[in-house]
SEBAMAR-417255 format. One line per 5 residues: their letters; for each residue z, x, y of C-alpha. Coordinates in nm, 3 decimals, m for minus. Example, Ala and Ser with C-alpha at 12.3 -4.5 7.8 and 13.67 -1.06 7.14 Angstrom:
BEGIN
as = 0.780/1.230/m0.450; 0.714/1.367/m0.106
//
This chain:
BEGIN
matra = 4.457/m1.304/5.584; 4.186/m1.338/5.320; 3.987/m1.042/5.193; 3.629/m1.012/5.318; 3.349/m0.998/5.060
etvdh = 3.215/m0.689/5.243; 3.536/m0.503/5.159; 3.496/m0.577/4.789; 3.130/m0.472/4.801; 3.228/m0.147/4.975
lrdll = 3.497/m0.071/4.716; 3.259/m0.140/4.428; 3.001/0.094/4.588; 3.263/0.363/4.651; 3.388/0.346/4.292
aplpl = 3.043/0.336/4.129; 2.934/0.410/3.860; 3.234/0.218/3.724; 3.103/m0.125/3.619; 3.362/m0.317/3.820
tarkm = 3.319/m0.689/3.855; 3.503/m0.903/4.110; 3.626/m1.257/4.097; 3.749/m1.447/4.401; 4.093/m1.600/4.359
fgeya = 4.279/m1.785/4.635; 4.098/m1.597/4.912; 4.164/m1.260/4.750; 3.987/m1.079/4.463; 4.064/m0.949/4.115
lyldg = 3.868/m0.647/3.994; 3.776/m0.629/3.627; 3.677/m0.333/3.412; 3.585/m0.386/3.048; 3.689/m0.750/3.077
vvval = 4.047/m0.687/3.193; 4.201/m0.708/3.540; 4.268/m0.355/3.661; 4.323/m0.411/4.033; 4.351/m0.664/4.313
vcddt = 4.200/m0.659/4.659; 4.438/m0.838/4.896; 4.419/m0.830/5.275; 4.123/m0.589/5.245; 4.341/m0.336/5.055
lwikp = 4.296/m0.208/4.698; 4.601/m0.248/4.474; 4.603/m0.097/4.122; 4.824/m0.216/3.839; 5.102/0.047/3.806
lpgar = 5.067/0.140/3.440; 5.182/0.486/3.326; 4.840/0.653/3.329; 4.760/0.531/3.679; 5.107/0.632/3.805
allpd = 5.056/0.982/3.663; 4.718/1.017/3.836; 4.831/0.867/4.169; 5.202/0.955/4.197; 5.213/0.936/4.577
cdlap = 5.097/0.574/4.605; 5.354/0.327/4.733; 5.460/0.036/4.515; 5.473/m0.302/4.684; 5.370/m0.661/4.615
pfpgg = 5.010/m0.721/4.731; 5.105/m1.074/4.835; 5.439/m1.248/4.899; 5.624/m1.308/4.574; 5.379/m1.094/4.372
slymn = 5.452/m0.821/4.119; 5.457/m0.459/4.228; 5.118/m0.285/4.246; 5.012/0.057/4.373; 4.868/0.055/4.725
vaeal = 4.582/0.304/4.691; 4.443/0.284/5.047; 4.530/0.650/5.112; 4.398/0.763/4.772; 4.046/0.632/4.838
ddpdt = 3.969/0.969/5.000; 3.949/1.092/4.638; 3.738/0.828/4.460; 3.716/1.036/4.139; 4.092/1.010/4.090
vraal = 4.092/0.638/4.171; 3.812/0.587/3.914; 4.017/0.776/3.655; 4.322/0.560/3.734; 4.118/0.240/3.694
rsvar = 3.979/0.363/3.360; 4.333/0.443/3.250; 4.454/0.092/3.338; 4.162/m0.061/3.146; 4.256/0.145/2.837
erppp = 4.627/0.062/2.860; 4.589/m0.314/2.912; 4.547/m0.536/2.608; 4.205/m0.697/2.570; 4.177/m1.053/2.700
kprkk = 4.268/m1.326/2.456; 3.976/m1.534/2.337; 3.960/m1.877/2.494; 4.029/m2.173/2.272; 3.744/m2.415/2.232
kkae = 3.809/m2.762/2.364; 3.811/m3.032/2.099; 3.545/m3.297/2.140; 3.693/m3.639/2.195
//
């Protein structure tokens, strides 16, 4: 089942003032903070990358793949009752992830 755009809009509103941006990918969404992917929204559920800072802030979140064959992410559906903690976890992931690599320019033919 693909994620609805309304779900992504709701999550971005709930987690404001974080400047989250969303990008649709294969019917699901990736959420970006400071130019890096910090979470996925799959099947209308928020999944955060399980880096140490996020795990420390949200220790009770289950780890599971957000889609078949995917890597393990933290299912934070239950944690959304405390948006301040979820915001802190997303900020932590953004700090712990390496910055995106610059894209190579295509050579003119």
